[in-house]
C-alpha positions in Angstrom: -58.0 18.8 8.2 -61.6 17.6 7.7 -63.6 16.7 10.7 -67.2 16.7 12.2 -67.7 19.6 14.4 -67.5 18.1 18.0 -70.4 20.7 19.0 -72.6 18.6 17.1 -72.3 15.1 18.1 -75.9 14.4 17.0 -77.6 15.4 13.7 -80.8 17.0 14.4 -83.8 16.9 11.9 -87.3 18.0 13.2 -88.2 15.8 16.2 -85.7 13.1 15.4 -81.9 12.8 16.1 -79.4 10.1 14.9 -75.9 9.8 16.0 -73.2 11.1 13.5 -70.7 8.3 12.2 -67.1 8.5 12.9 -64.9 10.1 10.4 -61.3 9.7 10.0 -59.2 12.9 9.7 -57.9 13.4 6.2 -55.1 15.8 5.2 -56.3 17.9 2.3 -53.2 19.8 1.1 -52.9 17.9 -2.2 -54.4 19.5 -5.2 -54.6 16.2 -6.9 -57.3 15.1 -4.4 -60.9 14.6 -6.3 -63.9 16.7 -6.0 -66.9 14.7 -4.8 -70.1 15.1 -6.4 -73.5 13.1 -5.0 -77.1 13.0 -5.9 -80.0 10.8 -5.3 -79.6 9.1 -8.3 -78.4 9.9 -11.9 -79.5 13.2 -12.4 -76.4 14.9 -10.8 -74.3 13.9 -13.7 -75.5 16.9 -15.6 -73.6 18.9 -12.8 -70.5 16.5 -13.0 -70.6 16.7 -16.8 -70.6 20.5 -16.6 -67.7 20.3 -14.0 -65.7 17.9 -16.5 -66.0 20.2 -19.3 -64.9 23.5 -17.4 -62.5 21.7 -15.0 -60.9 18.9 -17.3 -57.7 18.4 -15.1 -59.9 17.7 -11.9 -60.4 14.3 -10.8 -64.0 13.5 -10.0 -65.8 11.0 -7.7 -69.7 10.7 -8.4 -72.1 8.9 -5.9 -75.5 8.2 -7.1 -77.8 7.0 -4.3 -79.9 4.7 -6.8 -81.1 2.5 -3.9 -83.3 5.2 -2.4 -84.0 7.5 -5.5 -86.1 9.8 -5.6 -85.3 11.9 -2.5 -87.9 14.5 -3.7 -90.9 12.5 -1.9 -88.9 11.6 1.4 -89.3 13.1 4.8 -86.8 15.9 6.1 -85.5 13.5 8.4 -84.5 10.9 5.9 -83.2 13.4 3.5 -80.8 14.8 6.1 -79.6 11.3 7.0 -79.1 10.1 3.4 -77.2 13.4 2.6 -74.9 12.9 5.5 -74.1 9.4 4.6 -73.3 10.5 1.0 -71.1 13.2 2.1 -69.1 10.8 4.6 -68.6 8.6 1.9 -67.0 11.1 -0.2 -64.9 12.5 2.7 -63.6 9.0 3.4 -62.3 8.9 -0.2 -60.3 12.1 0.3 -62.2 14.5 -1.5 -61.2 18.5 -1.4 -64.6 19.9 -2.0 -68.1 18.4 -2.3 -70.8 19.4 -4.6 -74.1 18.6 -3.8 -75.8 17.9 -7.2 -79.3 17.5 -5.8 -81.8 20.2 -5.7 -83.6 18.5 -2.9 -80.7 18.3 -0.7 -79.3 21.4 -1.4 -82.7 23.1 -0.4 -83.4 20.9 2.7 -79.9 19.4 4.0 -77.1 21.7 2.8 -77.3 24.0 5.9 -77.1 20.9 8.4 -74.2 19.6 6.2 -72.2 22.6 6.6 -72.4 22.8 10.2 -71.3 19.4 10.7 -68.3 19.2 8.0 -65.6 21.6 7.5 -64.9 21.0 4.0 -66.0 23.3 1.0 -69.4 22.4 -0.1 -71.5 23.8 -2.8 -75.1 23.2 -3.7 -77.3 24.0 -6.8 -80.0 26.2 -5.4 -77.9 29.7 -5.2 -76.3 29.4 -8.7 -79.8 28.5 -10.3 -81.1 31.5 -8.6 -78.6 34.0 -10.0 -78.9 32.4 -13.3 -82.7 32.9 -13.6 -82.5 36.5 -12.3 -80.0 37.1 -14.9 -82.1 35.5 -17.6 -85.3 37.4 -16.8 -86.7 40.6 -18.1 -90.4 40.5 -17.1 -89.4 39.6 -13.5 -91.7 36.7 -13.6 -90.0 33.5 -12.9 -91.3 29.9 -12.9 -89.7 27.1 -10.8 -90.2 23.3 -11.2 -88.7 20.9 -8.8 -89.5 17.8 -6.5 -92.1 18.2 -3.7 -89.6 18.4 -1.3 -87.6 21.3 -2.9 -90.7 23.1 -3.5 -92.1 22.6 0.0 -88.9 24.0 1.4 -89.3 27.1 -0.5 -85.6 27.4 -1.0 -85.7 28.8 -4.4 -89.1 30.8 -3.9 -87.3 32.6 -0.7 -83.9 33.4 -2.3 -85.6 34.8 -5.5 -87.6 37.1 -3.5 -84.8 38.0 -1.4 -82.6 38.9 -4.4 -85.1 40.5 -6.5 -88.2 41.6 -4.2 -90.0 43.0 -7.2 -90.1 39.3 -8.7 -93.5 37.3 -9.0 -92.5 33.6 -8.3 -94.4 30.6 -9.7 -93.6 27.3 -8.3 -94.6 23.9 -9.0 -93.9 20.2 -8.0 -93.4 17.7 -10.9 -92.8 14.4 -9.0 -93.1 12.0 -11.8 -90.2 13.3 -14.0 -87.5 11.8 -11.8 -88.5 8.2 -12.1 -89.3 8.6 -15.9 -85.6 10.3 -16.4 -84.2 7.3 -14.3 -85.8 4.8 -16.6 -84.6 6.9 -19.5 -88.0 7.9 -20.8 -87.5 11.5 -22.1 -89.8 11.8 -25.0 -92.8 10.7 -26.3 -96.7 10.8 -26.0 -96.6 10.1 -22.2 -93.9 12.8 -21.5 -95.5 15.3 -23.5 -99.0 14.9 -22.0 -97.3 15.1 -18.4 -95.4 18.0 -19.3 -98.6 19.7 -20.7 -100.1 19.2 -17.4 -97.3 20.3 -15.3 -96.6 23.5 -17.4 -100.1 24.7 -18.3 -100.2 27.3 -15.4 -96.6 28.5 -16.2 -97.6 29.3 -19.9 -100.8 31.5 -18.6 -98.7 33.0 -16.1 -96.3 34.8 -18.9 -93.1 33.6 -17.2 -89.9 34.6 -19.2 -87.5 32.3 -17.1 -88.0 28.9 -15.9 -85.9 27.3 -13.3 -85.3 23.4 -14.0 -85.2 22.9 -10.1 -83.9 19.3 -10.3 -80.9 18.0 -11.9 -82.9 15.2 -13.7 -85.1 17.9 -15.4 -82.5 19.3 -18.3 -82.8 15.7 -19.9 -86.3 17.0 -20.8 -84.8 20.3 -21.9 -86.2 19.8 -25.5 -89.7 18.6 -24.6 -90.0 21.6 -22.1 -88.8 24.0 -24.5 -91.4 22.7 -27.1 -94.2 23.3 -24.5 -93.0 26.5 -23.1 -92.1 28.1 -26.5 -89.1 30.3 -27.4 -89.8 33.1 -25.2 -89.0 31.2 -22.2 -85.4 30.9 -21.0 -84.8 27.4 -19.3 -82.4 27.7 -16.5 -80.0 24.8 -15.6 -78.1 25.6 -12.6 -75.1 23.0 -13.7 -72.9 25.5 -15.7 -73.3 28.2 -12.8 -72.5 25.6 -10.3 -69.3 24.6 -12.1 -68.2 28.2 -12.4 -68.5 28.6 -8.5 -66.6 25.5 -8.1 -63.7 26.9 -10.1 -63.8 30.1 -8.1 -63.8 28.1 -4.7 -60.8 26.0 -5.6 -58.9 29.2 -6.9 -59.7 30.9 -3.7 -58.8 27.7 -1.5 -55.5 27.2 -3.6 -56.9 23.7 -4.5 -57.2 23.9 -8.3 -55.4 21.1 -10.2 -53.7 22.4 -13.4 -52.4 19.2 -14.8 -54.4 16.5 -16.4 -56.7 15.0 -17.7 -58.6 14.3 -14.7 -60.5 11.0 -14.2 -64.1 10.0 -13.2 -65.1 7.4 -11.1 -68.6 6.5 -10.2 -70.3 4.8 -7.3 -74.0 3.9 -7.1 -75.9 2.0 -4.3 -78.0 -0.1 -6.5 -78.3 -1.3 -10.1 -75.0 -0.2 -11.4 -75.7 -1.8 -15.0 -78.7 0.2 -15.4 -77.1 3.3 -14.1 -74.1 2.9 -16.8 -76.9 2.4 -19.5 -78.4 5.5 -18.6 -75.6 7.6 -17.4 -74.0 8.5 -20.7 -77.2 10.4 -21.7 -76.4 12.7 -18.7 -72.6 12.8 -18.7 -72.2 12.5 -22.6 -69.5 9.9 -22.2 -69.1 6.6 -20.9 -67.9 6.3 -17.3 -66.1 3.1 -17.3 -66.6 0.6 -14.4 -69.5 1.5 -12.2 -68.9 0.3 -8.5 -71.9 -0.6 -6.1 -71.6 0.2 -2.4 -73.6 0.3 0.7 -74.0 3.7 2.5 -74.5 3.9 6.3 -72.4 1.2 7.2 
């Protein structure tokens, strides 16, 4: 059964509290139940795409909170509330597992979500950390992410815990998300912006750079040109998909017959989402439905 823990009737964040919405229990014994994936916008489709490729028999439900993107510049209170609303939306559609395909939510709100909701829940920070450590030889690792993710120090602290001898360089790149949402992935403005953001990393000698936002892999080519061939760009999508597969196997929830389906929901601008989404997902998503969260 999926339920909200009665010990947590209020969702705490900083000095603010808001009441948790009611949640109807759902039986989750059926392997055909979908995997839920949510992000602040379109970027999480890079994770959904990796899931679809690794687990083609699984049904996926994707939720992009396009009305409130980006999360990376929001307060902790707002991020916590948005994350809970997205998770409850997916739970009410009977998902068997939730992938938090947003680095900001994974860094800021995932522990709270895990306390409140008893459903397997996987973020993208831990898989990214493992991939970066495996890719680095110099033990100099860079992280680019949204302001909230960098401020949370989620990547920095986890990297330091796992590899104490590592030197970590981190920088917020707030303008990349809105540019990705608009489909502006190359050109002189993008190149100039990346040169500005990445200048310090080039001087530091990092050999592994974590793309700490699910939007950033769309800039992989441009980032690679700025950083050069000697720097491994780490995208946590594939590592996250691997962890999802392991969790489903452990829980006995893996779907083995297919093909699986993909259903997408957004909170605003479904046509714009559909137009840009195929660049992230690699294929059309079919009809994209607009919904309202928090009601």
